[in-house]
PASEBA-1860 file (N, C-alpha, C; in nm, 3 decimals):
! residues 104
1> MHHLLIKG> 0.085/-0.118/0.000/0.000/0.000/0.000/0.089/0.124/0.000 ~ 0.046/0.225/-0.071/0.119/0.352/-0.079/0.029/0.461/-0.022 ~ 0.078/0.524/0.083/0.000/0.626/0.154/0.051/0.764/0.116 ~ -0.039/0.846/0.064/-0.007/0.983/0.025/-0.036/1.075/0.142 ~ 0.064/1.152/0.182/0.049/1.244/0.296/0.076/1.387/0.252 ~ -0.002/1.479/0.307/0.019/1.621/0.284/0.090/1.676/0.407 ~ 0.200/1.748/0.383/0.280/1.798/0.493/0.232/1.937/0.536 ~ 0.219/1.953/0.667/0.188/2.083/0.725/0.313/2.136/0.795
9> GSYRGLDF> 0.292/2.222/0.892/0.405/2.279/0.966/0.465/2.182/1.066 ~ 0.564/2.231/1.136/0.632/2.151/1.237/0.557/2.160/1.369 ~ 0.555/2.048/1.441/0.497/2.044/1.576/0.604/2.064/1.684 ~ 0.730/2.067/1.644/0.840/2.067/1.740/0.823/2.175/1.846 ~ 0.821/2.130/1.972/0.812/2.222/2.085/0.674/2.280/2.111 ~ 0.572/2.234/2.040/0.438/2.290/2.055/0.353/2.208/2.152 ~ 0.264/2.276/2.225/0.170/2.204/2.311/0.049/2.162/2.227 ~ -0.049/2.094/2.289/-0.163/2.041/2.215/-0.239/2.149/2.139
17> DERERVRE> -0.270/2.261/2.205/-0.347/2.367/2.138/-0.271/2.426/2.020 ~ -0.141/2.443/2.035/-0.060/2.495/1.926/-0.053/2.396/1.810 ~ -0.046/2.266/1.842/-0.047/2.163/1.738/-0.181/2.165/1.663 ~ -0.288/2.186/1.737/-0.421/2.193/1.673/-0.427/2.312/1.579 ~ -0.364/2.423/1.612/-0.360/2.539/1.522/-0.284/2.507/1.393 ~ -0.176/2.430/1.405/-0.101/2.388/1.285/-0.191/2.304/1.194 ~ -0.266/2.210/1.254/-0.358/2.128/1.176/-0.469/2.213/1.113 ~ -0.521/2.307/1.189/-0.628/2.394/1.138/-0.577/2.480/1.022
25> ELRVRLEA> -0.454/2.529/1.031/-0.397/2.608/0.922/-0.390/2.526/0.793 ~ -0.354/2.399/0.804/-0.350/2.314/0.685/-0.490/2.291/0.630 ~ -0.588/2.266/0.718/-0.727/2.248/0.672/-0.776/2.372/0.599 ~ -0.746/2.489/0.653/-0.790/2.614/0.590/-0.723/2.633/0.454 ~ -0.593/2.604/0.443/-0.524/2.613/0.314/-0.586/2.520/0.211 ~ -0.618/2.397/0.254/-0.680/2.301/0.163/-0.816/2.352/0.115 ~ -0.898/2.396/0.209/-1.033/2.443/0.173/-1.028/2.567/0.085 ~ -0.928/2.652/0.104/-0.913/2.771/0.020/-0.888/2.733/-0.126
33> RGIRFVEY> -0.838/2.611/-0.148/-0.813/2.562/-0.283/-0.921/2.463/-0.329 ~ -1.029/2.459/-0.253/-1.142/2.374/-0.291/-1.125/2.227/-0.257 ~ -1.032/2.196/-0.167/-1.006/2.057/-0.129/-1.062/2.033/0.010 ~ -1.152/1.937/0.021/-1.213/1.905/0.150/-1.221/1.754/0.164 ~ -1.190/1.704/0.282/-1.197/1.562/0.310/-1.313/1.533/0.404 ~ -1.369/1.413/0.394/-1.474/1.370/0.487/-1.415/1.354/0.626 ~ -1.294/1.299/0.633/-1.220/1.283/0.757/-1.082/1.345/0.740 ~ -1.022/1.383/0.851/-0.887/1.436/0.850/-0.799/1.349/0.939
41> PWVWDEDD> -0.749/1.236/0.884/-0.664/1.148/0.964/-0.520/1.200/0.969 ~ -0.478/1.238/1.089/-0.344/1.291/1.109/-0.251/1.175/1.143 ~ -0.132/1.176/1.086/-0.037/1.067/1.101/0.081/1.115/1.185 ~ 0.122/1.030/1.281/0.235/1.063/1.365/0.364/1.054/1.285 ~ 0.459/1.141/1.319/0.586/1.147/1.249/0.698/1.168/1.350 ~ 0.805/1.089/1.338/0.919/1.100/1.431/0.986/1.236/1.425 ~ 0.969/1.309/1.316/1.032/1.440/1.302/0.940/1.553/1.349 ~ 0.828/1.520/1.414/0.730/1.618/1.462/0.675/1.703/1.348
49> QCLLLAGS> 0.648/1.640/1.236/0.592/1.706/1.118/0.441/1.680/1.115 ~ 0.362/1.781/1.090/0.218/1.764/1.072/0.195/1.693/0.939 ~ 0.128/1.578/0.942/0.101/1.500/0.822/-0.046/1.461/0.816 ~ -0.109/1.487/0.704/-0.249/1.450/0.681/-0.254/1.338/0.577 ~ -0.319/1.229/0.611/-0.335/1.119/0.516/-0.438/1.160/0.412 ~ -0.392/1.177/0.288/-0.480/1.220/0.180/-0.539/1.103/0.103 ~ -0.471/0.987/0.107/-0.522/0.869/0.037/-0.424/0.754/0.045 ~ -0.477/0.634/0.024/-0.397/0.512/0.023/-0.425/0.438/-0.108
57> YEDLEDAR> -0.319/0.396/-0.175/-0.331/0.341/-0.309/-0.250/0.213/-0.323 ~ -0.307/0.116/-0.390/-0.236/-0.008/-0.421/-0.125/0.020/-0.522 ~ -0.155/0.102/-0.620/-0.064/0.131/-0.730/0.016/0.259/-0.700 ~ 0.147/0.249/-0.699/0.233/0.364/-0.673/0.208/0.476/-0.774 ~ 0.180/0.442/-0.897/0.156/0.545/-0.998/0.030/0.627/-0.966 ~ -0.071/0.565/-0.909/-0.190/0.640/-0.866/-0.152/0.742/-0.759 ~ -0.073/0.698/-0.661/-0.029/0.788/-0.555/0.054/0.903/-0.613 ~ 0.140/0.872/-0.707/0.223/0.977/-0.769/0.138/1.076/-0.848
65> WWTKALES> 0.032/1.026/-0.914/-0.057/1.115/-0.989/-0.120/1.218/-0.895 ~ -0.172/1.170/-0.781/-0.233/1.261/-0.684/-0.129/1.353/-0.620 ~ -0.006/1.302/-0.602/0.101/1.386/-0.550/0.122/1.506/-0.642 ~ 0.131/1.481/-0.772/0.150/1.590/-0.867/0.034/1.690/-0.862 ~ -0.087/1.638/-0.849/-0.204/1.727/-0.843/-0.199/1.816/-0.718 ~ -0.168/1.758/-0.604/-0.161/1.836/-0.481/-0.044/1.934/-0.482 ~ 0.069/1.891/-0.535/0.184/1.981/-0.543/0.158/2.096/-0.638 ~ 0.081/2.072/-0.744/0.048/2.181/-0.837/-0.044/2.283/-0.770
73> AGFETCIR> -0.112/2.241/-0.662/-0.198/2.332/-0.586/-0.121/2.399/-0.473 ~ 0.010/2.372/-0.465/0.093/2.440/-0.367/0.120/2.365/-0.238 ~ 0.090/2.236/-0.235/0.111/2.157/-0.113/0.235/2.070/-0.126 ~ 0.303/2.051/-0.014/0.416/1.960/-0.010/0.364/1.823/0.032 ~ 0.406/1.718/-0.037/0.354/1.585/-0.011/0.468/1.484/0.002 ~ 0.433/1.365/0.047/0.525/1.253/0.046/0.442/1.125/0.042 ~ 0.508/1.016/0.009/0.443/0.885/0.002/0.517/0.791/0.094 ~ 0.442/0.715/0.173/0.499/0.616/0.263/0.442/0.478/0.230
81> ATIPGEPP> 0.524/0.377/0.253/0.478/0.239/0.234/0.395/0.193/0.352 ~ 0.424/0.244/0.471/0.346/0.209/0.590/0.321/0.334/0.673 ~ 0.221/0.326/0.756/0.195/0.431/0.854/0.182/0.363/0.990 ~ 0.203/0.435/1.098/0.195/0.374/1.231/0.062/0.301/1.251 ~ 0.072/0.183/1.312/-0.048/0.105/1.341/-0.081/0.000/1.238 ~ -0.006/-0.008/1.130/-0.029/-0.112/1.031/0.097/-0.195/1.015 ~ 0.084/-0.318/0.967/0.202/-0.402/0.950/0.299/-0.343/0.847 ~ 0.427/-0.372/0.861/0.524/-0.322/0.762/0.494/-0.373/0.622
89> APSKQTST> 0.529/-0.292/0.525/0.509/-0.330/0.384/0.612/-0.436/0.346 ~ 0.579/-0.521/0.250/0.678/-0.617/0.200/0.801/-0.543/0.146 ~ 0.916/-0.608/0.151/1.040/-0.542/0.111/1.044/-0.504/-0.036 ~ 0.958/-0.561/-0.119/0.960/-0.528/-0.263/0.906/-0.389/-0.293 ~ 0.837/-0.326/-0.197/0.782/-0.194/-0.223/0.892/-0.091/-0.221 ~ 0.870/0.020/-0.294/0.975/0.120/-0.310/0.951/0.246/-0.230 ~ 0.841/0.258/-0.158/0.814/0.378/-0.080/0.901/0.382/0.043 ~ 0.899/0.497/0.112/0.975/0.511/0.234/0.899/0.449/0.351
97> SHRSCRPI> 0.967/0.425/0.459/0.904/0.367/0.578/0.820/0.470/0.650 ~ 0.755/0.428/0.760/0.674/0.522/0.836/0.759/0.611/0.925 ~ 0.887/0.589/0.934/0.972/0.667/1.022/1.003/0.805/0.967 ~ 0.999/0.823/0.839/1.030/0.954/0.782/0.933/0.981/0.669 ~ 0.920/1.108/0.635/0.830/1.145/0.527/0.912/1.219/0.423 ~ 0.976/1.142/0.340/1.057/1.198/0.233/0.998/1.154/0.099 ~ 0.995/1.242/0.002/0.940/1.202/-0.128/1.019/1.084/-0.187 ~ 0.950/1.001/-0.265/1.019/0.890/-0.331/1.040/0.922/-0.477
END
């Protein structure tokens, strides 16, 4: 599985209310561009990066297509093979692990 994440600001050193403001800022930016989700699943990141799960795809090319669409709208994205709480991806996959959010 390939998980597409939209990157928000850093959480480093922030308390809960400040982290919620970072998430709200990303939601507002998305809505300003006409993008709205039914749910907003936030993903934990070891680097204290705000990450929103935008979609999960079997086919890496599908994830890359949506990455290009979101990046053309001004958002920074990344793709992960796994996210916290799910089993690790088989070694044949080419995405990054859940420990970091770096583009592939």
